[in-house]
N, C-alpha and C positions, 0 to 999 in steps of 0.2 A: 566770571562776568565778560559781560561781550566790552572789546574797546572803544569807543566812540574816538574815532580820528580826529572831532574837531575838538573836542574836550581833550583830548593828549594836547593838542597846539596851547589852549588855553592853562592846563596849567603848564605847561613849558612858560607860556611868554609872563606867566602871574607870579611863579615863582621868582622870572628874571627881574621882574617888577615890585617884587618883594625885596630884594636886595640890593635894589637901585634906588629904592624910597630908605632903605638903611643908612646907606653910604651920602644921601642926599640929605640924615639926619645929622651925620657925622661928621660932615661938610662946613653945617651951619651952627654944630652946636658947640665941638671943639675950642681952644682957644692958643692950641700951640700953631704954629706955622709947620709943622711936620706934619699935623691932622690937617688943618682946615684949609691951608693951602699947596702943598706938598700931596696930600691925597695918600700919605701911606698910613695905608690901612687895605682892609679886607673885610667886606660883609656876607656872611653866606651864610645858607639852611642845609639842614643834614635831617636823613629820617631817623629814626628807634635806635638802630645800629653803628651810627655814624657815616652810612652814606649821605655821600654828595649829595642836594637836588639840585642844587645850584648856588652858584656864585657871586660877586661884581668885586674885580679884585685889583681895580683903582693901579694899587705899584705889583706889576709885575713878578718881583722877587719873593710877593704874599701871594702865589696863584693856588697854588697846595697847602698852606702851611695851618689847613684847619682841620681837615676830615681826620688827619692821623692822628691830632691829639683826640679829636672827637672821638675816636672808638677807644682810647686809649684811658681815657674820662670816665668815660661807659664803662669798661671792667676797674677802675679803680675804686669809684661807688659802690658797682652791682646795684644790689637792692636799696641801698640809702641817696637813693637822687628822691624827691619831694618837687609838688607845685610849688613853684615860686626860690627854688634854689638859682643862686647865682654864684658860678664858677671860674676863677683869677687861675690861668694858670701863663707861664710864660719859660719855664725849665728845660732846657736847649739837653738833657739827658733824660728825658720822656719827650720827647716828640720834639719839642721849641725848635725853634729855626735863631732864636735872638733874644739875648737875655732883653731888648730893649722894646720888642713884640712881644707886648700883653695884652692874651684873648679873654674875652668875657663868653664863657658859653651860661646857654641859658634850655632849660628842658622845656618844653611842649607839653604837657598834657589834654587830653581831652576826653571823655567821656570815664576821666580816671586811668586811662591810661595813658603810659610812654610813648609819642607818636612820629616827635620830629625833638630836634635841637635848634637851637640859632644862635649864630657865634658873628665876634667882633674879635680883629686882631689888631693893635695901631700901633705904630712904631714912639713909644713914650720919653719927652724931655730928659730923662733923668730916671736911674734905675737904682741908686746909691751906689756903690760900691767905692775905690778911689778918687775917681776921677771924677767929675759931675758931667753929666750928658751917656756918662756908660763907652768908652772908646778909650781903653786906657793900655796905649801899646808897651806896657813895660808889663803886662797882666802874662805871669804862665800857665795862671789857672783861675779857674771858674768865680772863685772866692773873691776874687782880686778883681770882679768886670763888676758884680752886680747882684743885688736882689737875687735869688730862684725862686720862683713860688712852682713848687710840683702843684698841681690841682687841687684849692682848696676853696670853701663855702663862704661866700663873703656877706653869702644870706642864705639862709634854710628857711622855708617855708616861709617866704615871706618878710620876714625878721631879719632885718638887718646886726651881724654878728659884728655888735659895737669893738668888741675886744680886735678879731681878725684884722678888722678893716685899720684898726688904729697902728695894730704892729706893723701896717704891710710900709703905712705912708709914713710913721716914724724914721723908718730906711729909705725914705724918699727924699730928696734936698728940696725941689720944687712943689709949691702946693698946686702948679697949673695940673699937673700930676692926677691930681685927686680928682678935678675937676675934668679931666680929660678921659677920665676909665668912668666917671657918673654919666658922659654924654655915649659911652660905650655901652654899658648898661641902658640906656635911653635908647638907643638901634636899636639892639638886640630884644627890647622890648616892642617896639615896633614891628617889627620880623613877628614876636610870637603873634600879636596883635591882629598880622591880617593873615599868618597862616589858623588860627583859628575861625576867622570869617569864610576860608573857604569848606576847610573840616564841616563847619555847620552850612554850608552850603551845601554838600555835596556827601558828606558822607563819610567815615573811618573807611568804610568797605571796596567803596570809589576811589576815593584818594590812593591805596594801597593796590592796584588794580593797574593801575592806569599811570603811577612810578614804576611797577617795575615792566609795564611795556615800553614807558620811556627808557627807561632804561636799557630798553634793547636795542628801541632802535635807535639811538646814538650809538649804541657799542659797534652794532650795524655800521652806521656812520663813517665812524672811524676806521673800522675794518676797512672799507673800500678807500678810505686814503691813506691806510698801510701798503693797501695792496698794488698803491700807482708806484709805489717803489720795489724796484728790484728784489727780489730773493737774496739773500745772500751776506755775506757778512764784511764791515765794514771799519776801518780804522782813522783813530785823530787825536790830535793832541793839543794846549794849549800847555802857558807859561804863567808862571809866578813871580815872583821877582820880590825878593826883600822880604820877611818875616817879622821885620819890627823891632828886630832886637842884634840880627848878626848882620852884616856887611857884606853883601857879596853872594846870598842865598839866594838857590833858582832851585826850585819846586816843578816838575813837569806832570800834567791831572794829562792821564791817559782813558781814550775809551774805548772799546771794542760796540760796536753795534751790531745787530743780529734780526735779522727778516726772513721772517718762515710763516707761513700759513697764517697769513694774517695778522700778525702780531708782529710785535719791534722788542728788543731785551736791548738796557745800553746797560754793560759793565763796565768800572772802573777799579776793577781788579789791580790791574796795573800803574795805579798810580802810587806817588811817592807817597811816601810816610809822614804822617804828623808833624807838625813841628812845637817847639818850646820857646813859642809867641801865641802873639793874638789873632794868626793867622791864619787859622780855620776852619773849614765849615762844617756845618753838623748833617744831619741826614737830608735834615727837610728841607735846607735849605738850598742842599746841592739837588735832589730831587726835584725842587721847585724850578730851576734852576733849567734843568732839563728838558721837563714838560713846558714848559712858556717856552723853549725855544724852538723844541717840534710844532707846538702850536701855530707859531711866526709861518709856517709850511704846510701848513692843511686851509680846510675848508672855515673861514671865521665863521662859518653861521651855525658851525656845530656846537649846541648844546652843553654846559658847563656841569655834569650831571657825573654821577658813580659810571655810567655807561662812556663817558671817552678815556677815561684812566686804564678801565678797565683791561686792553690790549696791549698793554704794555709795562714792561717791567721791566724794573730799576736795581742793579747789584752796587751798593758803593759800602766793599766790605770797611770793619771797624777801625781804625787805624792809621786810616791815611787820612791827607790832608782836607778832604772832602766829607768828613765823616770822623770828626776827634774822639777818641779816648777819654774817656770820665777819668781825671778831673782838666780835664785840658781847657785854655780859655779861645775864647769861639767870635767873641765881636764882630770882628772883622769876618766872617764868615759869608756874609751876603752877598760880599765883593769880588765873591771869586767866581761872581755870576758870570760873565765875559768870558776867562781861559774856562770856565766848567763845560759854558754852550760852545 
């Protein structure tokens, strides 16, 4: 199919307007000030394979926390994904970034085919566990921090699974979380509605062709930005002081950056090992911190889609303080962003 450059821009701007509208819905319908005032949430659109079409991040540390889980959910459920499904997820050991950041994923079907996903992730006021609010400095393992939610359908084929819904919220202290998760579902539904309107106007074949062209154009834009950095190897380090349990502890985050042939690689293999406290990161939160730092130094007009992240490679070995191994505690991990960056 011949690519229309004007319509390519229309697609890019429309996807962005959809994720912005989803964010406005969250801001106006959530009750917790964490969400409606601090805007600690992210909204996004993804294709059938979980590749990012567009995002509105709102809070930078959530910059790229949705796409990895979307791909995981697609593989997790396989052929058992249906129109009308709504899936919850927060599990830090299946690519979640923090227990309190609970996501809603909604598959989008067009002409009987799975064509896309809408998703919203927000920091909830409570997620169960030993301490109200979820931050437990005495935690040494994930079970002491809160309720883990691997991919689970709370709505299947448009029908609420009351048993699953009640099981989740029976383990959460505050009723406000129930209402805020309903707001996340509502925002994801708005994204689905707008995306279906776009597909109805231009058709799936047109949508698919222009999606791939936009990925390619964005990839070239990112490669051009990386090309402005001289090829070579660079190193840096930052520090984490006190793990919440052992006075005087200090951990070093080390990164080796390689720039070569319009690609950039961040390797944290020399970073210190994980701790027996809750000051550990997860792969997703650490990768988000890396990407958001890079974005601050490049063209801000680059669309936030799969093409933007394709030339970026991030290596964070499991067992380091930036990528804790199961079942370590990780709630404080999002706050490793400054030394990680």
